[in-house]
C-alpha positions in Angstrom: 86.9 112.3 98.0 89.5 114.6 96.4 92.3 113.1 98.5 91.8 109.6 96.9 91.9 111.0 93.3 95.5 110.9 92.0 96.4 114.1 90.4 98.7 112.9 87.5 99.2 116.4 86.1 100.6 117.6 89.4 102.9 114.6 89.8 104.1 114.9 86.2 104.9 118.6 86.6 107.1 117.8 89.6 109.0 115.2 87.7 109.4 117.4 84.6 110.6 120.2 86.8 113.3 118.0 88.2 114.3 116.8 84.8 114.5 120.4 83.6 117.0 121.2 86.4 119.1 118.1 85.5 119.0 119.1 81.8 120.1 122.7 82.4 122.7 121.8 85.1 124.2 119.0 83.1 124.0 120.8 79.7 122.8 117.6 78.3 121.6 118.9 74.9 118.9 116.3 74.6 116.9 115.5 71.4 113.9 113.2 71.3 112.6 112.0 67.9 109.1 110.6 67.4 108.2 108.3 64.5 104.6 108.0 63.4 102.8 106.4 60.5 99.6 107.8 59.1 97.5 110.9 60.0 95.5 109.5 63.0 94.2 112.5 65.1 94.6 110.7 68.4 98.2 109.8 67.7 98.9 113.4 66.7 97.5 114.6 70.0 99.8 112.2 72.0 102.8 113.4 70.0 101.8 117.0 70.6 101.6 116.4 74.3 105.1 115.0 74.4 106.4 117.9 72.2 104.9 120.4 74.7 106.5 118.6 77.6 109.9 118.6 75.8 109.7 122.3 75.1 108.9 123.0 78.7 112.0 121.4 79.9 114.4 122.5 77.2 114.6 119.3 75.1 114.6 119.4 71.3 111.7 117.4 69.9 111.3 116.2 66.3 108.7 114.1 64.6 109.2 112.0 61.5 105.8 111.1 60.0 105.4 108.6 57.3 102.4 108.2 55.0 100.5 105.0 55.1 101.7 104.1 51.6 105.3 104.2 52.7 107.2 101.0 52.5 108.2 99.2 55.7 111.9 99.0 54.6 112.0 102.8 54.2 110.6 103.3 57.7 113.1 100.9 59.2 116.0 102.5 57.2 115.1 105.9 58.5 114.9 104.7 62.1 118.3 103.1 61.8 119.7 106.3 60.3 118.2 108.3 63.2 119.7 105.8 65.7 123.1 106.4 64.2 122.7 110.2 64.4 124.8 111.3 67.4 122.5 114.3 68.1 119.5 112.1 68.5 119.3 111.0 72.2 116.2 108.9 72.0 113.6 107.5 69.6 110.0 106.3 70.0 107.4 105.0 67.6 103.9 106.3 68.4 101.6 103.2 68.5 99.5 101.8 67.0 100.6 101.8 63.4 98.5 100.5 60.5 98.1 96.8 60.5 99.8 96.4 57.1 103.1 97.0 58.8 105.0 94.5 61.0 105.1 96.5 64.3 107.8 94.3 65.9 110.2 94.7 63.0 109.8 98.5 63.1 110.3 98.7 66.8 113.4 96.5 66.6 115.1 99.1 64.5 115.5 101.2 67.6 118.7 100.2 69.6 118.2 99.7 73.4 120.4 102.7 74.3 117.9 105.0 72.5 114.7 103.1 73.1 112.8 105.3 75.6 109.7 103.2 75.4 111.5 99.9 76.0 109.6 98.3 73.2 112.3 96.7 71.0 112.9 93.0 71.5 116.4 93.8 72.8 115.2 96.4 75.2 112.3 94.2 76.4 114.7 91.2 76.8 116.8 93.4 79.2 113.7 94.5 81.1 112.3 91.0 81.6 115.8 89.7 82.7 116.0 92.5 85.2 119.0 94.0 83.4 117.4 97.3 82.1 118.5 100.7 83.6 115.0 102.0 82.7 111.4 100.7 83.0 108.7 100.9 80.3 106.9 104.2 80.8 103.6 102.6 81.9 105.5 100.6 84.6 107.5 103.6 85.7 104.2 105.6 86.0 102.8 102.9 88.3 106.1 102.8 90.3 106.0 106.6 90.7 102.5 106.5 92.0 103.1 103.7 94.5 106.3 105.4 95.8 104.5 108.7 96.2 101.7 107.2 98.3 104.0 104.7 100.1 102.3 101.6 98.7 104.3 98.4 99.3 103.6 95.5 96.8 104.9 92.7 98.9 102.1 90.3 99.8 99.5 92.3 97.9 97.1 90.8 95.4 97.0 92.5 92.0 94.6 92.1 89.0 95.7 93.4 85.6 93.2 93.8 82.9 94.7 93.2 79.5 98.1 91.8 78.4 99.2 94.3 75.8 102.6 95.4 74.8 102.4 98.9 76.3 100.8 98.2 79.7 99.5 94.8 80.6 102.5 92.6 79.8 105.2 94.8 81.5 102.9 95.6 84.4 102.3 91.9 85.1 106.0 91.2 85.1 107.0 94.2 87.3 104.2 93.7 89.8 105.1 90.0 90.2 108.8 90.8 90.4 108.1 93.4 93.2 106.3 90.8 95.4 102.7 90.9 94.4 100.5 87.9 93.6 99.2 88.8 90.1 96.1 87.7 88.2 96.0 88.5 84.5 92.5 89.1 83.1 91.7 89.1 79.4 88.6 88.7 77.2 88.7 84.9 77.8 88.7 85.1 81.6 85.6 83.7 83.2 84.1 85.8 85.9 86.7 88.6 85.9 84.8 90.5 88.6 85.1 87.5 90.9 88.9 87.7 90.6 89.3 91.5 90.6 87.1 92.1 93.6 89.7 90.4 95.9 92.6 92.5 94.5 94.3 95.2 96.5 95.6 96.7 93.3 93.9 96.9 89.8 95.7 98.0 86.7 93.7 98.2 83.5 94.9 99.1 80.0 92.2 97.5 77.7 90.6 100.6 76.1 87.0 99.6 76.8 84.6 102.1 78.4 83.1 101.1 81.8 84.8 97.7 81.7 85.4 97.8 85.5 82.3 98.3 87.6 81.9 99.2 91.2 81.0 95.6 92.2 84.3 94.3 90.7 86.4 96.4 93.1 87.4 95.8 96.6 86.8 98.7 99.1 90.1 100.6 99.5 91.8 99.2 96.4 94.3 101.1 94.4 92.9 101.5 90.8 95.2 102.6 88.0 93.4 103.3 84.7 95.4 103.4 81.5 92.3 103.0 79.3 91.5 105.8 76.8 88.2 106.1 75.1 85.9 108.8 73.7 82.2 108.5 74.5 79.8 111.2 73.5 82.7 113.5 73.0 84.1 113.0 76.4 87.3 111.2 77.4 87.0 108.3 79.7 88.9 105.2 80.8 88.2 101.5 81.4 86.8 102.2 84.9 83.3 103.4 85.8 84.9 106.4 87.5 81.9 107.9 89.2 80.9 104.6 90.9 84.4 103.1 91.5 85.9 106.3 93.0 83.5 106.1 95.9 84.8 102.7 96.8 88.5 102.8 95.9 91.3 103.9 98.2 93.2 105.6 95.4 92.2 106.0 91.8 93.5 107.7 88.6 91.0 109.7 86.6 90.8 109.9 82.8 92.0 112.3 81.7 94.5 113.8 84.0 95.5 110.6 85.8 98.2 108.2 84.8 98.6 109.7 81.2 100.7 112.7 82.1 102.9 110.6 84.4 103.6 108.2 81.5 104.8 111.2 79.4 107.0 112.4 82.2 108.4 108.8 82.5 109.4 108.9 78.8 111.6 112.0 79.4 112.9 110.4 82.6 114.0 107.5 80.6 115.6 109.8 78.0 117.7 111.5 80.7 118.7 108.2 82.3 119.8 106.7 79.0 121.8 109.8 78.1 123.5 110.0 81.5 124.4 106.3 81.4 126.0 106.7 78.0 128.0 109.6 79.2 
């Protein structure tokens, strides 16, 4: 069964190794800045993982953390200041942020040329118009997996669980633009299993433990799980991994599956944006 489990850590290490070579050879002097709001432990962990990856490939990494009682205008002003700082190559906001803030307005303070997550309205507009030089990290991660395993999307049926900003929405667009027939499944979808069990590809980014069961998956399907949950102290995704892995053709585990590749994709975007500016 090991050959059907996608080793995201190994794939990410290969990508980061290639980026390190480009960074050193090109003397790029890259600096990535994270912006976070509040002291959520899960967010701190994600930022720490990105910091570790940056250090491994010789990229400077900074984090600007705001307290929850900060004003939205101050956060936006600081992002705009960072965006105007020549030494800052890229910026991302670690999501989610507290509901009292307007997430869209904060994200829109990042200019497209420094938006490594492709989350500002301007950067997303370019992506959906097919004019972006980079892909949202979640989409890039799926693309990397499919290219590595020689999976063609033309004529395939895909089911995407969730339609969120980070995963579902961009994945639906990219899969359809790449030739797949895409079905979007959300909390209002009737009989989601009846739709997903005919899909050649399943992508899920809902964040609900054991959302996708064995009977909802076609034998031989490719299953990419972006879900992230903690149950009884253990990390798990949206997919019932133990059961579905026996039926899928390829599957990403949680942890160690698509997550590390998403982080690598962030740095890939950083390098691409920097090189395109130069």
